[in-house]
C-alpha positions as CSV (number, residue, x, y, z in Angstrom):
1,M,63.0,48.6,12.4
2,Q,62.5,52.3,12.4
3,P,65.0,54.8,14.0
4,S,63.9,56.4,17.2
5,A,62.7,60.0,17.2
6,A,65.5,61.0,19.5
7,A,68.1,59.7,17.0
8,S,66.7,61.7,14.1
9,V,66.7,65.0,16.1
10,P,69.7,67.1,15.4
11,A,72.0,67.9,18.4
12,S,71.2,71.6,18.2
13,A,67.4,71.1,18.3
14,P,65.8,71.3,21.7
15,Q,64.9,68.0,23.2
16,Y,62.6,69.9,25.6
17,D,61.3,73.4,25.5
18,E,58.8,75.0,27.8
19,R,57.8,78.6,28.5
20,L,56.4,79.3,31.9
21,T,53.8,81.9,30.9
22,A,51.8,83.8,33.4
23,P,48.2,82.8,34.0
24,R,45.3,84.6,32.3
25,S,44.1,86.1,35.6
26,W,47.4,88.0,35.8
27,W,46.6,89.7,32.5
28,L,43.2,90.7,34.0
29,L,45.0,92.2,36.9
30,A,47.2,94.2,34.6
31,A,44.2,95.6,32.8
32,L,42.8,96.5,36.2
33,V,46.0,98.3,37.1
34,G,45.5,100.3,33.8
35,V,42.0,101.3,34.9
36,A,43.3,102.3,38.4
37,G,45.9,104.5,36.7
38,G,43.2,106.2,34.7
39,L,41.1,106.7,37.8
40,I,44.0,108.3,39.6
41,M,44.5,110.7,36.7
42,L,40.8,111.4,36.2
43,P,40.7,114.6,38.4
44,L,43.3,116.2,36.0
45,G,41.1,115.8,32.9
46,T,40.3,113.4,30.1
47,L,43.7,113.4,28.3
48,P,45.7,112.8,31.5
49,M,43.2,110.0,32.4
50,L,43.8,108.3,29.0
51,G,47.5,108.7,29.5
52,G,47.2,107.1,32.9
53,V,45.3,104.2,31.5
54,I,47.8,103.6,28.7
55,V,51.0,104.1,30.7
56,S,50.0,102.2,33.8
57,G,48.4,99.4,31.8
58,A,51.5,99.1,29.5
59,L,53.8,99.0,32.6
60,A,51.7,96.3,34.2
61,C,51.7,94.3,31.0
62,V,55.4,94.6,30.6
63,G,55.8,93.3,34.2
64,V,53.5,90.3,33.7
65,S,55.1,89.5,30.3
66,S,58.7,89.7,31.6
67,Y,57.9,87.5,34.7
68,G,56.0,85.0,32.5
69,S,58.7,84.7,29.8
70,A,61.0,82.2,31.7
71,R,62.0,79.3,29.5
72,V,63.3,75.9,30.4
73,R,65.0,74.0,27.6
74,V,67.2,71.0,27.1
75,V,69.3,71.7,24.1
76,A,72.8,70.8,22.8
77,G,73.7,68.7,25.9
78,S,72.8,71.5,28.3
79,L,69.9,72.5,30.6
80,V,69.0,76.1,29.9
81,A,66.8,77.6,32.6
82,G,66.3,81.3,32.5
83,D,69.8,82.8,32.4
84,A,71.5,79.6,33.7
85,R,73.1,77.1,31.4
86,V,74.3,73.8,33.0
87,P,75.9,71.0,31.0
88,V,73.8,67.8,31.5
89,S,77.1,66.0,32.3
90,A,77.3,68.0,35.5
91,L,73.8,66.9,36.6
92,G,72.6,63.9,38.5
93,E,69.4,62.0,38.1
94,P,66.2,64.2,37.8
95,E,63.5,63.9,40.4
96,V,59.9,64.7,39.5
97,L,58.2,66.5,42.3
98,D,54.4,66.4,42.8
99,A,52.7,69.6,44.1
100,E,53.2,68.8,47.8
101,E,56.8,67.8,47.5
102,A,57.5,70.8,45.2
103,R,56.1,73.1,47.9
104,A,58.3,71.5,50.5
105,W,61.4,72.1,48.3
106,R,60.4,75.7,47.8
107,T,60.0,76.3,51.5
108,Y,61.5,74.4,54.5
109,K,63.7,71.9,52.5
110,A,65.2,74.7,50.3
111,D,68.9,75.4,50.2
112,T,69.9,79.0,49.7
113,R,72.7,78.0,47.5
114,A,70.4,76.2,45.0
115,F,69.5,77.6,41.6
116,M,65.7,77.9,41.6
117,L,63.5,78.9,38.6
118,M,60.2,78.7,40.3
119,R,56.9,80.2,39.5
120,G,54.2,80.1,42.2
121,Y,51.4,79.5,39.6
122,V,53.1,76.2,38.5
123,P,52.5,73.6,41.2
124,R,54.9,70.8,40.0
125,A,58.6,70.8,39.5
126,V,61.8,68.9,38.8
127,R,64.8,68.8,41.1
128,V,68.2,67.8,39.8
129,E,71.3,67.3,41.9
130,V,74.4,69.1,40.6
131,T,77.3,66.5,40.6
132,D,80.1,68.9,39.6
133,P,82.4,69.1,42.7
134,A,83.6,72.6,41.6
135,D,80.1,74.0,41.6
136,P,78.8,75.1,45.0
137,T,75.2,74.8,43.8
138,P,73.7,71.7,45.4
139,Y,70.7,71.3,43.1
140,V,68.6,72.9,40.4
141,Y,64.9,73.4,41.1
142,L,62.7,74.0,38.0
143,S,59.0,74.7,38.0
144,S,57.4,72.8,35.1
145,R,53.9,72.0,33.8
146,D,55.2,68.7,32.4
147,P,57.9,67.6,34.8
148,E,57.9,64.0,33.5
149,A,58.8,65.2,30.0
150,L,61.6,67.4,31.3
151,A,63.0,64.5,33.4
152,A,62.8,62.2,30.4
153,A,64.6,64.7,28.2
154,L,67.4,65.1,30.8
155,T,67.7,61.4,31.2
156,G,67.8,60.9,27.4
157,V,70.5,63.5,26.9
158,R,72.6,62.0,29.8
159,A,72.2,58.5,28.2
160,Q,73.4,59.9,24.8
161,A,76.5,61.5,26.3
């Protein structure tokens, strides 16, 4: 009998790791912002126009990159989502949300006290109840391109603990 893959993974290795990168169309929009910056500076001459292209394009790219750099990880017995770090022992059972249910939890079902790492360009999500009575956060909502794998990683870590 072979040992399972989860048993051979060190505790410090991520059981799940996902980066919620921005879609390619956003990069095209950033390039168009650069062109617009150049057109705005065009009446001032060629060098200011090139400066406008470079500066406005770079600022737009930084904005797209920073928004698209959100990570969701399950590592060392914790769920790490963006800046938040929650021990898996303080979480309930994960619920995989399809696109329609995820939209509902982002809108009319949403609780203002919940921690939400959502990206509008990622249609599916995972919702996990926070079971720690000292924590006022009712649940964690996480956009994910592979919510089944995230839920499986959370369930696996809970079972190991």
